[in-house]
N, CA, C and O atoms as CSV, one atom per row, in Angstrom:
chain,resi,resn,atom,element,x,y,z
A,1,UNK,N,N,-13.862,6.362,5.076
A,1,UNK,CA,C,-13.057,7.522,4.742
A,1,UNK,C,C,-12.183,7.261,3.513
A,1,UNK,O,O,-12.074,8.118,2.635
A,2,UNK,N,N,-11.570,6.096,3.450
A,2,UNK,CA,C,-10.730,5.752,2.303
A,2,UNK,C,C,-11.392,4.701,1.411
A,2,UNK,O,O,-10.734,4.091,0.569
A,3,UNK,N,N,-12.681,4.496,1.599
A,3,UNK,CA,C,-13.425,3.473,0.867
A,3,UNK,C,C,-13.176,3.570,-0.634
A,3,UNK,O,O,-13.396,4.615,-1.246
A,4,UNK,N,N,-12.714,2.465,-1.215
A,4,UNK,CA,C,-12.483,2.405,-2.647
A,4,UNK,C,C,-11.141,2.941,-3.102
A,4,UNK,O,O,-10.830,2.854,-4.290
A,5,UNK,N,N,-10.337,3.488,-2.212
A,5,UNK,CA,C,-9.012,4.006,-2.587
A,5,UNK,C,C,-8.015,2.862,-2.689
A,5,UNK,O,O,-8.049,1.927,-1.890
A,6,UNK,N,N,-7.132,2.939,-3.669
A,6,UNK,CA,C,-6.028,1.983,-3.794
A,6,UNK,C,C,-4.758,2.681,-3.322
A,6,UNK,O,O,-4.404,3.751,-3.818
A,7,UNK,N,N,-4.078,2.065,-2.360
A,7,UNK,CA,C,-2.902,2.677,-1.762
A,7,UNK,C,C,-1.712,1.740,-1.909
A,7,UNK,O,O,-1.776,0.573,-1.522
A,8,UNK,N,N,-0.631,2.260,-2.471
A,8,UNK,CA,C,0.621,1.524,-2.570
A,8,UNK,C,C,1.403,1.783,-1.297
A,8,UNK,O,O,1.713,2.931,-0.978
A,9,UNK,N,N,1.723,0.719,-0.563
A,9,UNK,CA,C,2.395,0.835,0.722
A,9,UNK,C,C,3.815,0.279,0.638
A,9,UNK,O,O,4.019,-0.893,0.322
A,10,UNK,N,N,4.790,1.139,0.927
A,10,UNK,CA,C,6.195,0.750,0.935
A,10,UNK,C,C,6.749,1.063,2.325
A,10,UNK,O,O,6.786,2.219,2.748
A,11,UNK,N,N,7.175,0.020,3.021
A,11,UNK,CA,C,7.712,0.161,4.381
A,11,UNK,C,C,8.607,-1.036,4.668
A,11,UNK,O,O,8.176,-2.182,4.543
A,12,UNK,N,N,9.853,-0.773,5.052
A,12,UNK,CA,C,10.779,-1.878,5.268
A,12,UNK,C,C,10.750,-2.444,6.688
A,12,UNK,O,O,11.399,-3.454,6.960
A,13,UNK,N,N,10.024,-1.822,7.572
A,13,UNK,CA,C,9.862,-2.332,8.937
A,13,UNK,C,C,8.610,-3.210,8.962
A,13,UNK,O,O,7.493,-2.708,8.838
A,14,UNK,N,N,8.802,-4.526,9.122
A,14,UNK,CA,C,7.698,-5.471,8.968
A,14,UNK,C,C,6.508,-5.158,9.882
A,14,UNK,O,O,5.371,-5.111,9.413
A,15,UNK,N,N,6.751,-4.948,11.158
A,15,UNK,CA,C,5.649,-4.725,12.092
A,15,UNK,C,C,4.878,-3.448,11.769
A,15,UNK,O,O,3.649,-3.425,11.845
A,16,UNK,N,N,5.591,-2.400,11.413
A,16,UNK,CA,C,4.938,-1.148,11.043
A,16,UNK,C,C,4.133,-1.330,9.755
A,16,UNK,O,O,3.005,-0.846,9.655
A,17,UNK,N,N,4.701,-2.015,8.782
A,17,UNK,CA,C,4.002,-2.261,7.522
A,17,UNK,C,C,2.715,-3.044,7.763
A,17,UNK,O,O,1.672,-2.726,7.191
A,18,UNK,N,N,2.790,-4.054,8.599
A,18,UNK,CA,C,1.625,-4.869,8.910
A,18,UNK,C,C,0.539,-4.041,9.601
A,18,UNK,O,O,-0.639,-4.156,9.265
A,19,UNK,N,N,0.930,-3.221,10.550
A,19,UNK,CA,C,-0.012,-2.364,11.262
A,19,UNK,C,C,-0.651,-1.341,10.327
A,19,UNK,O,O,-1.866,-1.143,10.357
A,20,UNK,N,N,0.162,-0.693,9.499
A,20,UNK,CA,C,-0.368,0.294,8.550
A,20,UNK,C,C,-1.357,-0.342,7.587
A,20,UNK,O,O,-2.406,0.232,7.294
A,21,UNK,N,N,-1.019,-1.530,7.096
A,21,UNK,CA,C,-1.923,-2.224,6.179
A,21,UNK,C,C,-3.258,-2.501,6.851
A,21,UNK,O,O,-4.312,-2.266,6.260
A,22,UNK,N,N,-3.222,-2.994,8.067
A,22,UNK,CA,C,-4.448,-3.298,8.801
A,22,UNK,C,C,-5.297,-2.038,9.012
A,22,UNK,O,O,-6.513,-2.064,8.823
A,23,UNK,N,N,-4.659,-0.958,9.397
A,23,UNK,CA,C,-5.381,0.305,9.625
A,23,UNK,C,C,-6.010,0.810,8.328
A,23,UNK,O,O,-7.179,1.195,8.306
A,24,UNK,N,N,-5.235,0.805,7.257
A,24,UNK,CA,C,-5.750,1.293,5.976
A,24,UNK,C,C,-6.912,0.442,5.477
A,24,UNK,O,O,-7.897,0.972,4.963
A,25,UNK,N,N,-6.801,-0.869,5.628
A,25,UNK,CA,C,-7.891,-1.748,5.209
A,25,UNK,C,C,-9.132,-1.533,6.078
A,25,UNK,O,O,-10.255,-1.572,5.574
A,26,UNK,N,N,-8.936,-1.308,7.374
A,26,UNK,CA,C,-10.070,-1.018,8.258
A,26,UNK,C,C,-10.786,0.266,7.847
A,26,UNK,O,O,-11.987,0.415,8.071
A,27,UNK,N,N,-10.045,1.183,7.248
A,27,UNK,CA,C,-10.632,2.439,6.764
A,27,UNK,C,C,-11.242,2.299,5.371
A,27,UNK,O,O,-11.755,3.270,4.816
A,28,UNK,N,N,-11.186,1.091,4.805
A,28,UNK,CA,C,-11.834,0.826,3.535
A,28,UNK,C,C,-10.939,0.854,2.320
A,28,UNK,O,O,-11.428,0.721,1.198
A,29,UNK,N,N,-9.640,1.024,2.507
A,29,UNK,CA,C,-8.717,1.093,1.368
A,29,UNK,C,C,-8.340,-0.295,0.876
A,29,UNK,O,O,-8.343,-1.264,1.635
A,30,UNK,N,N,-8.021,-0.371,-0.394
A,30,UNK,CA,C,-7.406,-1.567,-0.981
A,30,UNK,C,C,-5.903,-1.306,-0.951
A,30,UNK,O,O,-5.425,-0.376,-1.600
A,31,UNK,N,N,-5.164,-2.109,-0.212
A,31,UNK,CA,C,-3.733,-1.890,-0.043
A,31,UNK,C,C,-2.965,-2.775,-1.013
A,31,UNK,O,O,-3.167,-3.988,-1.064
A,32,UNK,N,N,-2.085,-2.149,-1.779
A,32,UNK,CA,C,-1.174,-2.872,-2.665
A,32,UNK,C,C,0.140,-2.965,-1.902
A,32,UNK,O,O,0.811,-1.957,-1.680
A,33,UNK,N,N,0.501,-4.169,-1.507
A,33,UNK,CA,C,1.696,-4.359,-0.693
A,33,UNK,C,C,1.325,-4.883,0.665
A,33,UNK,O,O,0.256,-5.471,0.827
A,34,UNK,N,N,2.149,-4.694,1.612
A,34,UNK,CA,C,3.301,-3.786,1.648
A,34,UNK,C,C,4.537,-4.374,0.962
A,34,UNK,O,O,4.690,-5.589,0.834
A,35,UNK,N,N,5.390,-3.481,0.538
A,35,UNK,CA,C,6.670,-3.820,-0.054
A,35,UNK,C,C,7.769,-3.197,0.784
A,35,UNK,O,O,7.585,-2.127,1.364
A,36,UNK,N,N,8.910,-3.866,0.847
A,36,UNK,CA,C,10.036,-3.356,1.627
A,36,UNK,C,C,10.866,-2.346,0.837
A,36,UNK,O,O,11.579,-1.534,1.427
A,37,UNK,N,N,10.779,-2.390,-0.491
A,37,UNK,CA,C,11.577,-1.497,-1.333
A,37,UNK,C,C,10.722,-0.921,-2.464
A,37,UNK,O,O,9.746,-1.534,-2.897
A,38,UNK,N,N,11.106,0.253,-2.927
A,38,UNK,CA,C,10.348,0.955,-3.963
A,38,UNK,C,C,10.389,0.202,-5.286
A,38,UNK,O,O,9.366,0.102,-5.964
A,39,UNK,N,N,11.544,-0.327,-5.667
A,39,UNK,CA,C,11.672,-1.018,-6.955
A,39,UNK,C,C,10.656,-2.135,-7.141
A,39,UNK,O,O,9.903,-2.119,-8.115
A,40,UNK,N,N,10.615,-3.105,-6.231
A,40,UNK,CA,C,9.613,-4.165,-6.360
A,40,UNK,C,C,8.173,-3.641,-6.301
A,40,UNK,O,O,7.286,-4.187,-6.957
A,41,UNK,N,N,7.947,-2.594,-5.524
A,41,UNK,CA,C,6.605,-2.019,-5.450
A,41,UNK,C,C,6.188,-1.495,-6.821
A,41,UNK,O,O,5.072,-1.754,-7.272
A,42,UNK,N,N,7.067,-0.770,-7.476
A,42,UNK,CA,C,6.752,-0.231,-8.798
A,42,UNK,C,C,6.613,-1.337,-9.832
A,42,UNK,O,O,5.771,-1.250,-10.725
A,43,UNK,N,N,7.436,-2.379,-9.716
A,43,UNK,CA,C,7.354,-3.513,-10.646
A,43,UNK,C,C,6.020,-4.244,-10.537
A,43,UNK,O,O,5.585,-4.876,-11.500
A,44,UNK,N,N,5.370,-4.169,-9.389
A,44,UNK,CA,C,4.125,-4.898,-9.174
A,44,UNK,C,C,2.916,-4.209,-9.798
A,44,UNK,O,O,1.848,-4.812,-9.907
A,45,UNK,N,N,3.074,-2.968,-10.204
A,45,UNK,CA,C,1.935,-2.192,-10.685
A,45,UNK,C,C,1.552,-2.561,-12.112
A,45,UNK,O,O,2.399,-2.876,-12.949
A,46,UNK,N,N,0.262,-2.512,-12.356
A,46,UNK,CA,C,-0.302,-2.743,-13.680
A,46,UNK,C,C,-1.248,-1.593,-13.972
A,46,UNK,O,O,-1.754,-0.952,-13.051
A,47,UNK,N,N,-1.486,-1.328,-15.243
A,47,UNK,CA,C,-2.349,-0.209,-15.613
A,47,UNK,C,C,-3.724,-0.291,-14.964
A,47,UNK,O,O,-4.302,0.738,-14.613
A,48,UNK,N,N,-4.250,-1.486,-14.801
A,48,UNK,CA,C,-5.583,-1.634,-14.238
A,48,UNK,C,C,-5.609,-1.569,-12.716
A,48,UNK,O,O,-6.683,-1.579,-12.114
A,49,UNK,N,N,-4.437,-1.503,-12.091
A,49,UNK,CA,C,-4.381,-1.477,-10.621
A,49,UNK,C,C,-3.493,-0.350,-10.102
A,49,UNK,O,O,-2.858,-0.485,-9.056
A,50,UNK,N,N,-3.451,0.749,-10.828
A,50,UNK,CA,C,-2.614,1.859,-10.385
A,50,UNK,C,C,-3.181,2.441,-9.101
A,50,UNK,O,O,-4.393,2.611,-8.967
A,51,UNK,N,N,-2.292,2.748,-8.152
A,51,UNK,CA,C,-2.772,3.308,-6.890
A,51,UNK,C,C,-3.197,4.763,-7.060
A,51,UNK,O,O,-2.727,5.464,-7.957
A,52,UNK,N,N,-4.079,5.193,-6.194
A,52,UNK,CA,C,-4.474,6.589,-6.143
A,52,UNK,C,C,-3.613,7.331,-5.155
A,52,UNK,O,O,-3.480,8.553,-5.224
A,53,UNK,N,N,-3.016,6.575,-4.217
A,53,UNK,CA,C,-2.169,7.130,-3.178
A,53,UNK,C,C,-0.961,6.221,-3.028
A,53,UNK,O,O,-1.091,5.000,-3.116
A,54,UNK,N,N,0.205,6.796,-2.804
A,54,UNK,CA,C,1.397,6.012,-2.494
A,54,UNK,C,C,1.967,6.537,-1.190
A,54,UNK,O,O,2.052,7.749,-0.996
A,55,UNK,N,N,2.357,5.644,-0.297
A,55,UNK,CA,C,2.933,6.092,0.959
A,55,UNK,C,C,4.153,5.258,1.292
A,55,UNK,O,O,4.188,4.046,1.077
A,56,UNK,N,N,5.128,5.927,1.811
A,56,UNK,CA,C,6.372,5.315,2.255
A,56,UNK,C,C,6.810,6.058,3.506
A,56,UNK,O,O,6.684,7.280,3.594
A,57,UNK,N,N,7.318,5.322,4.458
A,57,UNK,CA,C,7.757,5.983,5.698
A,57,UNK,C,C,9.255,5.904,5.826
A,57,UNK,O,O,9.818,6.401,6.801
């Protein structure tokens, strides 16, 4: 369903972030992160690895 999608994941709750990452990867997504804060998440991005989807809870 998400095969080939790059998703930027920002979540400050460690267990939730870990679970979301696992679920997204199981659905075929490439997960960038997780990051606990938006600033570091944005700093990690490069032109060649821009996400197609960004999610924060």
